[in-house]
Steps between C-alpha positions, in 0.01 A plus 500: 500500500468123515872472413598744781294305755661175396851647530427639847367164615814318380719755680313448830526123467876533445539717810306249709715212375827678585388624842561173695844457340597856595371448853703180537812672373449791738449274800800271431827666610802459281772258615729791582234664716394186689839331554777658707825539315733223621799728451343750740429224752863389472608857575270512801664185639848639435409820685382314809125513433451124478176501702329736257632304202378171649142626521493546124701186429271283714204631301674423172585151624126416516468539123496188282743463348727694735678771296863419427743645756244548777608200711866594466428854622290363787796283597736797490267712712454223756876429506570868570270471804678181619183293445711219359249214505245706306770628266605141431143410400479803270828419326389137460185622325709726276726209401202274438359767272834550319764231540761733343449777758861510621440796729229312692724193518782706642276675751340171607850366564583804714169462682558133577844588638341759726251235610790279612465254213840521326475153344176601325648834398807355327337364177323832438810709568709271281252551214499880539849584374462872436405806698147622425358850520382426855815335632588650837754232600744321270335158445846340499548620858171352621569184302840472670342546844245232414785267406672577832186424698462167320871416556587522129820693572675459163186612317488801732860583416419492128197725547695755707778493239249568224366798691848655517627378165765268648606169347297239694800300623739790552665607824279810504187286471607281792583802716172674418304187586700461821401850610132434428518166682648669808226764489241222523706321769603199293840526665672168414412523129599868499843408634537223244418734211733775629789253524423378147514860378849534646609174341395634162659842559735532801516877454124558482411818692278463808512119505702493823272774638198278445675205663573733792129591522410131500750430779374802695140378467609174665701683768823344369685818583858391429398373155306819434797721591734291281267530200450875547875550528549311171239720334664814634831391345330458158259793523658762729269790412170321565365673811245234585780249563640712782150534646448121500852447634425744781181312581688169514769642727230653723326165541831331579575759769805655329373858538823675409519329157126552459537875559787522254308314225183705554686831484651383172148418380387854580777652291385298199124512565426822696128492418435149632345484847620146579860586598384792719261276694757223539761751612259626766455143620875433502581818690239417760673164544829688538346720772510813283141637507612848388645359176198273461259794520691685227457215250150405607366855477636516147325172417176631653505806274554279197225252594269617782280189475767245593405363842847348557658846480260637762551195721878546498464875548288435806775280644765762423299785656434289807873435539557877486232569761270667246189335641245715319663438162524126574128487585411682180700252293333204672160648420602541137609135487159391632319731257693373196454136597131552570449663160665201334272244666201379293166633623205269554281705264763458226492119515276345237 
């Protein structure tokens, strides 16, 4: 009996000793239960639910130490919401935590570019050579734009060439860079690069076309026409050349040649609205509103949201005495232009 009592007492003491440990274990959630899965948070951001993901990421960011990957995901979520200054701070924290985090370096470079700081973006983009799982824009493209905006034109050419797999000093690389320079309105350097491309390869397709675009941008109409004519001789089945040639002839006032070039453009590019709109404009200049309406109505069916088409249609209808139709087109022009204007409640 004494032995049984002693055994029971030892058993009770053991239960009492284990009870606090069991209670502590029961009250402490497992890491998987208490911490959101970062992969799931990444998926939330990718699916457009950045606000919901940020609530959990901000909570995780208060932990010490901050769990690996949290700051990078916060940066990605903030970047997706165009909160670039906050995204920059988050990516900086991620890099400070892990100096080998190439994805955060790349995204910080993109963020700095969006903040209008291309000089600061360049070192980070130069260090991030490869696409990461979150790359939305080729880093070579943004790096090239950063070089352009800091007047490092040859470096920009090399970056564009790398993006397309061209030799950095090839005719193709010079022509590609010339096109990008024109797009960002660096006209003199664009012209210089396009001419260099032709020096390297006199038969390079579209080089004369680009020189024609550059001349057209400067309203040097005779030079533009000469360049487009040279391109047409080398590349006779490129429909866009006839469209640009028609535009140049229209601006110079040679409406008959403009009409001929634009009709040739339509035969080669029947699904492009540009030649239809220009033809409508040319025929109005030639006092042929009936012909203008035919082309412009076709353009309107292809692209109902083009205000220029409706503007020209209104002029054509007015010339034909179709006042009600002309009024309707004018109202559509005003509606389209109004919809395109930024609203005060959209300005941050």
